[in-house]
N, C-alpha and C positions, 0 to 999 in steps of 0.2 A: 343302766339305771339301777340303783339300789332299790330293792322292793320296799314297799310301805309295810309297816308292822301293824297288824290288826289283831286285836283280842276279841274273840267271839265268846260271849257268855250265853250259852244255850244248852238246855238239858235234853231237848228233843233230838235224838240221834239222826232222824231223817232230815230235819231242818238243817242241822249242823253239816251233814254230809252234802246236802244240796248247796248250801252256801259255799262250802269248800270247793265243790265242783264248779260252781258258777265263777268263782274268783279265779280258779285255775284255767278255765276254758274261755270265759267270755269277757273278763275284765281287761280293759286297755292299759291298766296300771298293774305292774307286777306287785304281788302281795305275798307276804309271809304271814300265814294265819296261825295264831295260837288259839287254843280252845279251852275254856273253863266250863265245867258241867254244872256248876252251881255258884251261888253268890259268894260263899265262903272261899271257895277255890279261886274265884276271880280276885277277891281282895288280897289273898295271900300272894297270888301272882303279881298283882300290881304293887305290892309292898316290896317285892324282890327287885333289886337294882338291875337284874338282867332283863326284866320285862319293861320295855320302853315303847309302848304302842303309840302309833300315830292316830289311831282311832279305836274306840271301844264300841262294839255292837252288842247291845244289852237286851236280853229278853226280860220281861218283868216277872214272869211266872217260872222261877227257877227254885230248886230246893235249897234247904239249909239257911239261906238268906235271900230274901226276895230282891228283885231288881231295884225296887225303890229303896230298900235298905242299903244296897250297894251305893246308890246315888247319894244317900244321906251321909255315907262315910268316905266317899271318894270324891275329892274336889280339886281336880287338876286345873291349872290355869291354861295349860297348853295342849291338852289332849281332849278332843271332842268326844262326847259320848252320845251315841244315837240309840234310842230305844226302838227296837224292832219287835213288835208284839202283835199277837192276834187279838188283843183286847180292843173292843169297840166302845169301851167305857170312857166317856169324856173326862170323868174325874181322874182316871189313870193318866190320860194324856196331859191334863193340866198339872197334876202333881209331879209328873216326870219332868216337865219343863221348869216348874218352880224349884225342883231339887237340882237343877243344873244341866239337864240333858239339852243338847243343842237342837235336837229334832226328835219327833215321835212319828214313826212310820208304821202303819198297820200292815201286817203280813198279807200280801195278796194271795188269793186262792189259785189263780191261774199261773201256770209255769212261766210264761214269758213276762208277765207283770212282776212275778217274784224275782226273776233274773234281772229285770230292769231296775227294780228297787235296790237290790244288793249292789249292782254295779254303780248305780247313781250315788249311793251312800259313800262308797269308796272314792269315786271320782270327786265328789264334793268335799269330803271331810278328811281323807287320808293323805294329806299333803306332807311330804317329807320336810322335816325341820332341821336339816343338817347345817 
């Protein structure tokens, strides 16, 4: 099975490492993970024809260009974007969905819930479109 391509937009090194580890060890779907550390890097990667993600996992609070600014500029018809944020602000959730995110998931604090959330996103949204 060809791995699903996932672009993670996350500036927190600990969260990025944990997500990579969860996808490598716990996901039932094989995943090739690419990582952008800020919104500008994410848009540059998405503009590159070599980057064709099946799913974008986007944190809202990233440097240089916020997650919402990425959503304002990136409007794919066939690539789901899931916001994975520590924000409990209802306005952030609502705005993310209005800007085109398919789902807004709050980052759980407990390890198992975090793992379940990451695996659930990939299982639900990272469907290969070959």
